[in-house]
DOPAKE-298031 format. One line per field, with one value per residue (C-alpha): x, y, z; residue number from 1; residue in one letter. Coordinates in steps of 0.25 Angstrom, whole numbers, plus 5000, padded with zeros to 4 digits. Layout:
% residues N
px = c(X|...)
py = c(Y|...)
pz = c(Z|...)
nr = c(NUM|...)
rest = c(A|...)
END
This chain:
% residues 573
px = c(4859|4848|4855|4843|4847|4862|4868|4878|4874|4881|4886|4888|4900|4911|4914|4923|4934|4935|4949|4950|4942|4939|4934|4925|4919|4917|4911|4902|4898|4893|4904|4911|4908|4919|4916|4929|4942|4948|4936|4925|4913|4910|4896|4889|4894|4909|4908|4903|4916|4925|4919|4922|4937|4937|4933|4943|4954|4949|4948|4962|4968|4962|4966|4981|4980|4976|4968|4958|4958|4953|4962|4958|4958|4963|4978|4986|4997|5007|5007|5011|5021|5028|5030|5032|5023|5014|5025|5025|5010|5010|4998|4991|4988|4974|4976|4966|4965|4956|4950|4963|4971|4978|4982|4976|4978|4968|4975|4981|4986|4987|5001|5003|4990|4992|5007|5002|4992|5002|5012|5002|4998|5010|5021|5027|5031|5019|5010|5015|5013|5000|4992|4982|4973|4961|4952|4952|4950|4963|4965|4975|4975|4978|4983|4975|4964|4961|4956|4944|4948|4962|4967|4959|4960|4951|4952|4949|4962|4965|4979|4985|4998|5007|5016|5027|5039|5049|5051|5048|5034|5032|5036|5026|5015|5018|5017|5004|4998|5003|4995|4983|4983|4984|4972|4964|4966|4963|4951|4946|4948|4959|4972|4984|4999|5008|5019|5031|5027|5033|5029|5026|5022|5018|5033|5040|5048|5042|5029|5019|5007|4995|4990|4977|4981|4973|4977|4970|4978|4985|4998|5008|5015|5028|5029|5037|5029|5042|5046|5034|5040|5030|5030|5022|5028|5033|5041|5045|5059|5065|5078|5081|5090|5104|5109|5120|5134|5142|5156|5153|5157|5161|5150|5146|5137|5127|5118|5103|5096|5082|5082|5077|5069|5075|5068|5073|5087|5087|5081|5091|5103|5099|5099|5089|5082|5088|5102|5098|5097|5085|5085|5072|5071|5062|5059|5061|5055|5059|5073|5077|5082|5088|5084|5090|5086|5089|5081|5072|5068|5057|5058|5050|5046|5042|5055|5062|5054|5057|5072|5072|5064|5056|5041|5039|5044|5041|5047|5055|5049|5057|5060|5065|5075|5080|5082|5092|5100|5096|5094|5081|5082|5097|5100|5109|5117|5130|5137|5125|5126|5118|5105|5100|5099|5093|5097|5089|5097|5095|5105|5116|5110|5118|5129|5131|5118|5113|5110|5108|5120|5114|5114|5103|5103|5114|5115|5126|5129|5137|5132|5135|5130|5142|5152|5144|5133|5128|5114|5113|5104|5104|5092|5080|5070|5065|5051|5050|5043|5037|5047|5059|5066|5060|5069|5068|5070|5073|5060|5052|5043|5028|5019|5004|4995|4987|4979|4986|4977|4986|5000|5008|5021|5031|5033|5043|5046|5047|5033|5033|5047|5041|5029|5035|5028|5038|5037|5045|5051|5054|5067|5059|5066|5058|5056|5047|5036|5037|5025|5019|5006|4997|4986|4975|4966|4952|4946|4958|4955|4941|4946|4957|4947|4939|4952|4955|4941|4933|4929|4922|4909|4913|4919|4921|4922|4929|4918|4925|4924|4911|4901|4891|4892|4880|4873|4858|4853|4838|4833|4820|4815|4801|4800|4794|4800|4814|4812|4807|4819|4829|4823|4823|4838|4842|4837|4843|4857|4857|4852|4863|4873|4876|4879|4870|4867|4853|4851|4836|4836|4826|4837|4840|4848|4859|4860|4860|4870|4880|4879|4881|4894|4898|4897|4905|4897|4903|4890|4877|4864|4854|4839|4830|4816|4822|4831|4820|4812|4822|4824|4838|4847|4860|4873|4884|4898|4905|4918|4911|4905|4894|4882|4876|4862|4858|4845|4840|4839|4853|4858|4860|4869|4876|4879|4883|4892|4899|4901|4907|4916|4921|4923|4930|4940|4945|4948|4962|4965)
py = c(5083|5080|5074|5064|5058|5058|5044|5044|5048|5056|5049|5054|5045|5041|5026|5019|5017|5032|5037|5050|5063|5061|5047|5050|5062|5057|5044|5053|5062|5050|5053|5040|5025|5015|5002|4994|4998|5009|5009|5020|5024|5038|5042|5054|5065|5059|5057|5071|5076|5066|5070|5085|5081|5072|5084|5094|5084|5081|5096|5099|5087|5091|5105|5100|5093|5079|5069|5060|5045|5033|5021|5007|5003|4989|4989|4977|4972|4972|4987|4988|4978|4986|4998|4989|4998|4986|4983|4997|4997|4983|4979|4992|4987|4980|4968|4959|4948|4947|4934|4930|4932|4944|4954|4968|4980|4990|5003|5010|5020|5021|5024|5011|5012|5026|5024|5012|5020|5031|5021|5016|5030|5039|5037|5051|5064|5070|5062|5068|5075|5068|5070|5058|5056|5049|5048|5034|5024|5018|5006|5004|4993|5001|4993|5002|5010|5021|5036|5034|5040|5043|5029|5020|5008|5014|5028|5038|5045|5055|5051|5059|5054|5064|5059|5068|5067|5072|5076|5091|5087|5078|5090|5099|5089|5087|5102|5102|5091|5097|5110|5102|5095|5108|5113|5101|5102|5117|5115|5105|5115|5107|5113|5104|5102|5096|5087|5079|5064|5050|5043|5030|5019|5028|5031|5043|5054|5067|5066|5075|5073|5083|5084|5089|5095|5089|5087|5073|5069|5056|5061|5070|5081|5088|5102|5115|5128|5136|5130|5122|5108|5097|5082|5070|5063|5051|5061|5072|5076|5085|5091|5084|5091|5086|5082|5091|5087|5079|5072|5057|5049|5035|5024|5020|5009|5011|5002|5005|4993|4991|5005|5002|5014|5028|5035|5024|5025|5040|5042|5031|5038|5052|5056|5062|5053|5060|5056|5041|5032|5024|5010|5005|4993|4991|4979|4984|4974|4963|4969|4974|4989|4997|5011|5021|5036|5046|5043|5055|5051|5042|5033|5038|5024|5030|5036|5023|5015|5024|5024|5008|5007|4996|4992|4987|4994|4991|4991|4978|4968|4965|4951|4956|4966|4955|4945|4955|4954|4968|4972|4981|4993|4993|4993|5003|5003|5003|4991|4985|4979|4970|4978|4989|5002|5016|5028|5041|5054|5058|5048|5057|5069|5068|5060|5051|5044|5033|5020|5005|4996|4984|4976|4976|4987|4995|5008|5016|5030|5039|5032|5041|5039|5036|5032|5021|5017|5020|5017|5011|5022|5036|5045|5052|5042|5050|5055|5070|5077|5091|5099|5094|5103|5105|5099|5111|5123|5117|5124|5115|5105|5104|5093|5092|5081|5079|5070|5066|5069|5069|5064|5067|5060|5062|5048|5050|5038|5026|5021|5025|5018|5005|5005|5009|5023|5030|5041|5045|5059|5070|5062|5049|5043|5035|5040|5037|5046|5054|5052|5058|5054|5062|5057|5063|5055|5060|5053|5058|5072|5070|5064|5074|5086|5080|5078|5093|5099|5095|5099|5092|5092|5086|5089|5103|5101|5111|5116|5111|5096|5097|5087|5098|5113|5116|5108|5113|5110|5113|5111|5105|5099|5097|5112|5115|5129|5123|5112|5121|5131|5120|5113|5127|5130|5116|5117|5131|5127|5116|5124|5134|5123|5122|5108|5106|5095|5096|5091|5087|5078|5080|5079|5088|5101|5095|5083|5092|5102|5090|5084|5097|5099|5084|5085|5098|5104|5118|5126|5122|5129|5128|5131|5131|5136|5147|5153|5152|5162|5172|5167|5163|5150|5147|5145|5138|5136|5123|5130|5141|5140|5151|5150|5162|5165|5169|5172|5161|5170|5170|5159|5150|5160|5162|5147|5145|5157|5152|5138|5143|5152|5140|5132|5144|5146|5132|5133|5136|5149)
pz = c(5057|5068|5081|5083|5070|5072|5072|5084|5098|5108|5121|5135|5137|5128|5125|5136|5126|5122|5127|5119|5119|5104|5106|5117|5111|5097|5103|5112|5100|5092|5081|5082|5086|5089|5081|5086|5092|5083|5073|5073|5066|5063|5066|5059|5067|5067|5052|5049|5056|5049|5036|5038|5042|5029|5021|5027|5024|5010|5007|5012|5004|4992|4993|4995|4982|4987|4978|4986|4983|4991|4993|4998|5012|5009|5006|5000|5009|4997|4996|5011|5009|4999|5009|5021|5029|5033|5043|5049|5051|5056|5064|5062|5048|5046|5038|5031|5021|5008|5004|4996|5009|5004|5015|5015|5024|5028|5025|5037|5027|5012|5008|5001|4993|4988|4985|4976|4969|4966|4961|4951|4947|4947|4937|4935|4942|4934|4943|4956|4966|4972|4984|4986|4998|5004|5016|5020|5031|5037|5046|5057|5067|5079|5091|5101|5094|5104|5105|5096|5082|5086|5085|5077|5067|5056|5053|5042|5036|5025|5019|5008|5000|4993|4981|4976|4967|4978|4992|4989|4984|4996|5005|4997|4999|5014|5016|5008|5017|5030|5026|5022|5035|5043|5035|5038|5053|5053|5045|5055|5066|5073|5078|5074|5075|5064|5071|5066|5067|5064|5051|5058|5049|5037|5035|5028|5033|5038|5045|5053|5061|5063|5077|5083|5096|5108|5122|5121|5108|5108|5102|5109|5101|5104|5099|5100|5101|5097|5084|5080|5081|5083|5083|5088|5100|5091|5082|5092|5095|5106|5111|5124|5135|5135|5149|5154|5148|5157|5154|5152|5165|5166|5166|5180|5184|5195|5203|5200|5207|5202|5194|5180|5175|5171|5183|5193|5188|5187|5201|5207|5201|5203|5189|5179|5170|5158|5163|5161|5148|5146|5139|5132|5124|5112|5102|5088|5078|5088|5091|5105|5104|5115|5116|5125|5128|5139|5152|5150|5135|5131|5118|5106|5101|5087|5085|5090|5080|5069|5072|5073|5061|5067|5065|5079|5092|5106|5120|5123|5133|5145|5141|5127|5134|5144|5132|5126|5139|5143|5158|5157|5166|5166|5151|5143|5130|5138|5134|5127|5113|5104|5104|5095|5102|5100|5108|5109|5107|5121|5126|5120|5128|5140|5147|5159|5158|5167|5159|5162|5165|5158|5171|5182|5192|5186|5178|5172|5174|5164|5152|5139|5125|5115|5126|5133|5123|5109|5103|5089|5085|5092|5089|5094|5100|5111|5114|5114|5125|5128|5135|5128|5117|5103|5093|5084|5093|5107|5114|5123|5116|5120|5120|5116|5111|5098|5089|5076|5064|5052|5048|5036|5031|5020|5015|5005|4995|5003|5000|4985|4984|4990|4982|4969|4968|4959|4948|4936|4938|4928|4923|4922|4935|4945|4959|4971|4974|4987|4996|5008|5016|5024|5034|5042|5051|5049|5062|5069|5066|5071|5084|5085|5084|5096|5104|5101|5102|5114|5128|5139|5132|5119|5105|5100|5085|5076|5066|5053|5058|5067|5063|5063|5066|5073|5084|5084|5098|5101|5115|5120|5107|5112|5110|5096|5095|5097|5087|5077|5079|5079|5066|5059|5063|5059|5045|5044|5048|5039|5027|5030|5029|5044|5049|5061|5071|5076|5090|5088|5100|5111|5122|5133|5131|5140|5131|5118|5124|5128|5114|5107|5115|5114|5099|5098|5086|5085|5088|5096|5093|5104|5102|5115|5118|5127|5116|5105|5113|5110|5096|5099|5099|5107|5099|5106|5100|5105|5107|5116|5130|5128|5119|5112|5109|5095|5088|5079|5067|5060|5068|5056|5049|5062|5063|5049|5049|5062|5057|5044|5052|5060|5047|5040|5052|5051|5036|5031|5023)
nr = c(1|2|3|4|5|6|7|8|9|10|11|12|13|14|15|16|17|18|19|20|21|22|23|24|25|26|27|28|29|30|31|32|33|34|35|36|37|38|39|40|41|42|43|44|45|46|47|48|49|50|51|52|53|54|55|56|57|58|59|60|61|62|63|64|65|66|67|68|69|70|71|72|73|74|75|76|77|78|79|80|81|82|83|84|85|86|87|88|89|90|91|92|93|94|95|96|97|98|99|100|101|102|103|104|105|106|107|108|109|110|111|112|113|114|115|116|117|118|119|120|121|122|123|124|125|126|127|128|129|130|131|132|133|134|135|136|137|138|139|140|141|142|143|144|145|146|147|148|149|150|151|152|153|154|155|156|157|158|159|160|161|162|163|164|165|166|167|168|169|170|171|172|173|174|175|176|177|178|179|180|181|182|183|184|185|186|187|188|189|190|191|192|193|194|195|196|197|198|199|200|201|202|203|204|205|206|207|208|209|210|211|212|213|214|215|216|217|218|219|220|221|222|223|224|225|226|227|228|229|230|231|232|233|234|235|236|237|238|239|240|241|242|243|244|245|246|247|248|249|250|251|252|253|254|255|256|257|258|259|260|261|262|263|264|265|266|267|268|269|270|271|272|273|274|275|276|277|278|279|280|281|282|283|284|285|286|287|288|289|290|291|292|293|294|295|296|297|298|299|300|301|302|303|304|305|306|307|308|309|310|311|312|313|314|315|316|317|318|319|320|321|322|323|324|325|326|327|328|329|330|331|332|333|334|335|336|337|338|339|340|341|342|343|344|345|346|347|348|349|350|351|352|353|354|355|356|357|358|359|360|361|362|363|364|365|366|367|368|369|370|371|372|373|374|375|376|377|378|379|380|381|382|383|384|385|386|387|388|389|390|391|392|393|394|395|396|397|398|399|400|401|402|403|404|405|406|407|408|409|410|411|412|413|414|415|416|417|418|419|420|421|422|423|424|425|426|427|428|429|430|431|432|433|434|435|436|437|438|439|440|441|442|443|444|445|446|447|448|449|450|451|452|453|454|455|456|457|458|459|460|461|462|463|464|465|466|467|468|469|470|471|472|473|474|475|476|477|478|479|480|481|482|483|484|485|486|487|488|489|490|491|492|493|494|495|496|497|498|499|500|501|502|503|504|505|506|507|508|509|510|511|512|513|514|515|516|517|518|519|520|521|522|523|524|525|526|527|528|529|530|531|532|533|534|535|536|537|538|539|540|541|542|543|544|545|546|547|548|549|550|551|552|553|554|555|556|557|558|559|560|561|562|563|564|565|566|567|568|569|570|571|572|573)
rest = c(M|R|F|S|R|L|F|G|K|T|Q|R|Q|P|P|A|E|A|D|T|V|S|H|Q|L|L|A|R|C|G|M|I|E|Q|I|A|A|G|V|Y|A|F|L|P|L|G|W|R|T|L|R|K|I|D|Q|I|V|R|E|E|M|D|E|A|G|G|Q|E|L|F|M|P|T|L|Q|P|V|E|L|W|E|K|T|G|R|H|L|A|F|G|Q|T|L|F|T|L|E|D|R|R|N|R|K|I|F|L|G|P|T|H|E|E|I|I|T|E|L|V|H|R|Q|V|K|S|Y|R|D|L|P|L|L|L|Y|Q|I|Q|T|K|F|R|D|E|P|R|P|R|G|G|L|L|R|V|R|E|F|Q|M|K|D|L|Y|S|F|D|V|D|E|A|G|L|D|A|A|Y|E|R|M|V|Q|A|Y|K|N|I|Y|T|R|C|G|L|P|H|M|M|V|E|A|D|S|G|A|I|G|G|K|D|S|H|E|F|M|L|L|A|G|S|G|E|D|E|I|I|Y|C|R|Q|C|G|Y|A|A|N|L|E|K|A|K|S|R|R|A|H|L|E|G|V|V|P|Q|P|L|E|E|V|A|T|P|G|M|K|T|I|S|E|V|A|G|F|L|G|V|P|E|K|A|T|L|K|A|I|F|Y|M|C|D|G|E|L|V|F|V|V|T|R|G|D|V|E|V|N|E|T|K|L|K|R|V|L|K|C|L|D|L|R|L|A|R|E|D|E|V|K|L|A|G|I|V|A|G|Y|A|S|L|V|G|L|S|G|I|R|S|V|G|D|E|S|V|T|M|G|S|N|F|V|A|G|A|N|K|P|D|C|H|L|K|N|V|N|Y|G|R|D|F|K|A|D|I|L|T|D|I|G|L|A|R|G|G|E|G|C|P|G|C|G|A|D|L|L|S|T|R|G|V|E|V|G|H|V|F|K|L|G|T|F|L|S|E|R|M|G|A|F|F|L|D|E|R|G|E|Q|R|P|I|V|M|G|C|Y|G|I|G|I|G|R|I|L|A|G|A|V|E|Q|N|H|D|D|A|G|I|I|W|P|A|P|I|A|P|Y|H|V|Y|L|C|P|L|F|M|D|N|A|E|V|V|S|A|A|E|K|L|Y|Q|E|L|Q|A|A|G|V|E|V|L|F|D|D|R|A|D|S|P|G|I|K|F|N|D|A|D|L|L|G|I|P|V|R|V|T|I|S|P|R|L|L|K|T|N|S|I|E|V|K|K|R|T|E|K|K|A|E|I|R|P|V|E|G|V|V|M|Y|L|K|Q|W|V|N|E|Q|L|A|A|S|R|T|P)
END
């Protein structure tokens, strides 16, 4: 490809709205162009990389036994009403009406469609197991699209669905997909981590995410280096230190004038924050809920939402709390009734806590769980943090950041039961099909690769997903000898099957070198009048600081071999 003919130009400055490294660099490289909030066009360079990721994903799905199909974007509301998941997805569903005023969804995912297809096609255990997948465009009306390709409203996704006769079959399919995903990220040249995750609106029991580790990633990962435990922040658990055992003392009311926050109360009474109890109020599907944790523990709202089994969860407003007769800033469950309550396990990890006295400017000392109050639900709703104990081995947990690029779920039978996807087993008895689903965000892999692989000058593409492998950079295009040598090398590289971007522009060396680094193509080959006097050219790897001078003769075979080695190194055995 000749740079002068390339659609999509490089830019010195990123768009004003670009707030992530990947958004800034992909836009500056002319790989993507924003059309509307959360809606992007892929220009030729970006599309080349996306197609390479597509192909790697497709090959690994086929190798694992998947059959590719293609399902419609338009989805009947009636299918979603069978599963009830339209309520869980809520306003993220794009809704439209046809000319007969029938409501239709733009598919955010395809569990309902694929289950309906299998319901129609599968009758017997002899028709199972199945692995069915597609690479398709999805639509989700994100309330705050951001981060370029990381949080969008229209995106390309690979979704595979497994159908088995029993849990053992699901477990085998799950493990096969986990290995296929690991192969995909390895072949893309991207270090990754598999972590426990919440199932969210997709549903199901077991669930894992795949993260590309990147300091600029939007997701926090809690992990243990000793035993290998890893989970995203929404799912992570930890062991919290128990306060030293003290014999429960009698309740004592103390004046705390104007002291409402945990830090204010703890400082005023001279106790650590972990010796206090924190009251937080939420609206759960319109119902006020009292949540209590130890003073040093934050609420994990994903865990809380799962425990309460609600669709809409938000912090209660001050007027909603006041309407319930609760004194905000001085509340506790001691002597309080008529309100649903959830307690974090941390409230049992100590004794003689400080808590609100349910009247202004007063707190209680020596509050103990069980004796003085109880919660309707007592469970883990706390936010795990680095430095706390690993739930598996007790070692200190660590924290890092990453970009989610894949999610796998064990769905079980709840979708097949609701949609009538049954089969006849060997004894002629009807049973629900056991399902799993496995998604990969193709655009997220592209963005995550940039978040993970860049420097101050631009992108550093792993060779397997680079838009081109060689950046041919002749200098001083008014020199006939340079033009002739560059044209000859361009033709020879193409004939050898090497993907090459030929910068045939009449721009200065500085502009060309800057663009070469910005685009991040794995190797830059520079031709100049000075080098040609010694029948040499300069070869500069994007990952290396120093360039090497090589003779023109044999350089095509050298570059072809180097590229092949880079591609081979990423392939799985």
